[in-house]
C-alpha angles and dihedrals in degrees: 000000000000129000114206091341093299114123113244095239091053093045090049092049089048094051089044090054093047091051092048090052091050089050091050093052091049094047094048092048091051090047090068090068096061130054119257127227136180094270094055089049098047105035097071095066089044093051092045091050088073087070089075086078085080086080091071086075108079096218090060095052118115128185114274091243091056088051091049092050094044093051090047092049090053093044100042103033111023102032093057099071089047093050092045096051101036105097128183126198134188117239108183108308094339134080123223134191108241113230113245129196087204091063093067090048091048092050093048091047093050088049091053091047090050093049091048093049093045091061089053097043094046088064090066107032138037121271092251090051091049089054091048092050091050092046089055090047091051092047092048087053096045100048099055091040093054092042091052089049091051089051089052090046092053093047093049090051092047096045101044122065115232114255 
């Protein structure tokens, strides 16, 4: 079954990506109301790393070079705006993430780029491999971003006296 000449699996993935982006925006906006700590900054990449188990399934496997390029794209291109616009501030003895209007635009922009690239990549590889490539891109984006936030967190704690 096709809807408006878009295959159902592709439509499902597109809608799923859009819902994930909306959820990420909501979660990140709520995160500004609660203090951050090392655990909250470092556990998401650890949790996401379990997704690499997908490569146990032969249909999900991609060439190593593709994985390296996908990780590098996430780390070098997509993580930068997140690192640049994620600000932390100290309030008393606690550290909070500062809400940024740019963050919403960054996530929407990254989603748009992802959707455009997905259409191109799907012409050359299978749907499971496309998912694997974008997982590696996402991990490549998340890991440096969270590590950079952790470094900012540690510097902020070290530089500011506790009140």
